[in-house]
N, C-alpha and C positions, 0 to 999 in steps of 0.2 A: 519573567520565569526565572528559576534558581538556577544557580550555576552547577551542580550536579545533575539536574534535567538532560536528557537526551532529546534530541529532534529528529525525525525523519523528514528529509528534502526531498522535493518533489521537483524534477528539473526537467526541462523540454530540450531534445536534440534529436538532430535528422536521424534517418535510421542508420545511415551508412557510417555517422559518426560514433554512434551507441556500440555497433558491431567492433568496431575498433576497441573502444574502451572495455567493454566485456571481455574481450580475448585478453587483455592487460591486466585485470583483475587477479589476484592472487587464488588460488584453488583450495577447497576443502579437503578432506580426506576420502571424499568420494568422485572427487575431480570436478565438482561443480564451482563455478565462480562464488567469492565469497563477497557477499553484499556489502557496500559501504556507508550503510544507513541513507542510501539515495532511492528514489524510484524513479525512472523516466518514462515521460511520454514524449510521441514524436510531434505532438501540436497542442497548444491549447486546447480548442475544439474535442480532441481523444481524450483529454482529461475531465473537461465538462462533463463530455458523454457517459464518461466512468461513473465518475465521482457522484451518486446520487445520494439523495438526502436517507435514503434506507441505507445506503452503504455507510455514510457517517454516524447513522444510528449504531448500525453494528459494531463500528470503532469504538465508539464512545461506550457501548455496555461492554464490550471486550476487556476495556482498560478499567472501566469503573466494578462491573458487577462481576466479573471472572464468572461467568456460564461455565457449567461444568461439560455442556454439548448443545449441537444444532439445535437441537429439541428444547434445549430449556432456554436456550436465546429465542427461538422463535416464539416461546410462550410469551417469552417478556417482551417481546416487540408486538404480540398480537397479529401475526403475519403465519401464511403458510408455511410450514416446514420446507416445502420444496423451494420457495421462492429464496429464502433465508439461507437455504443450502447453496442454492445457484450463486447468489451474491458473495456468500463466504467464500466460495471456490474462486471466483474471478478476484476477490482480494487477497487470496492466497496466491493466484498466479502472478497477480501485479507486484507482493512482495509485501504487503502491508501487514498479513496476518499469516500464521504458520497453525498446523493442527498437531496436537499431542495425544497419541494412542494411550488411552487407559492401561495401565499396566495391571494383567492377571484379570483383567474384565471382560465385558462384552464384545470389546472393540471400540468403544465410544471415543470418537475423535473430540475433542476438546480445543476449542479454538483460542489462541493466545496472540498476543501482539508479536512481530515479527522480531523485535527486541525491545526492551524496557524505554522504549518513547515515551513523553509525555506530551509532544506535539507535533503538529505537521507543517513544514514551513513550505511554500509553494512558491519557488522561484519564477514569476513571469519572466515568459522569452521575451527578447529585445524586439523591437520592432525591425521587420525586415529589410527596411530601406530607410534612408535618411532624406530628409527633407531640406533643400536650401532654397532661402529666399534671398533675391539682389534687387536693390535699388534699381527702378526703369531709367 
C-alpha cells in the first residue's frame, strides 16, 4: 500500500465501550459525531453476517467504476435494484459509503465511499480469555 492511500479500519468493541467513544468524538456542523475512519462492530460474528460477498462487490464497484446511481450499480452487478438498494443502505448505515444527491437533477443518489479509502483493515478482536498451562 502506498503512503498516501487511506485505510478504513473495522474494529470490534462491546456496545457499552462504543457508546462512550461515540460521545467523545468531535461533532460536525450538524451536531453528528465525525467518524475517525473507523467502523465498529460488536462482534466478529456480527461483522461476518453483515459483510457479504455482495456488499464487497458493491464496495469494489463504487470505488473503481464510480456508478452514477443505484440503478447503474445494479446493472453492473446484474442484480435486482431493490436488493442492491437495501445493501447500499446497510453499507451507508454502517459508515462504509455515503450518498450524494445529484445537483439540479431528478434527485438521483450517487453512492460514494465515505472518504477516499483504498483498503479496509479488519482488526480481529482479541481472544476473550487467556489460557495458561502448568506442568503437573
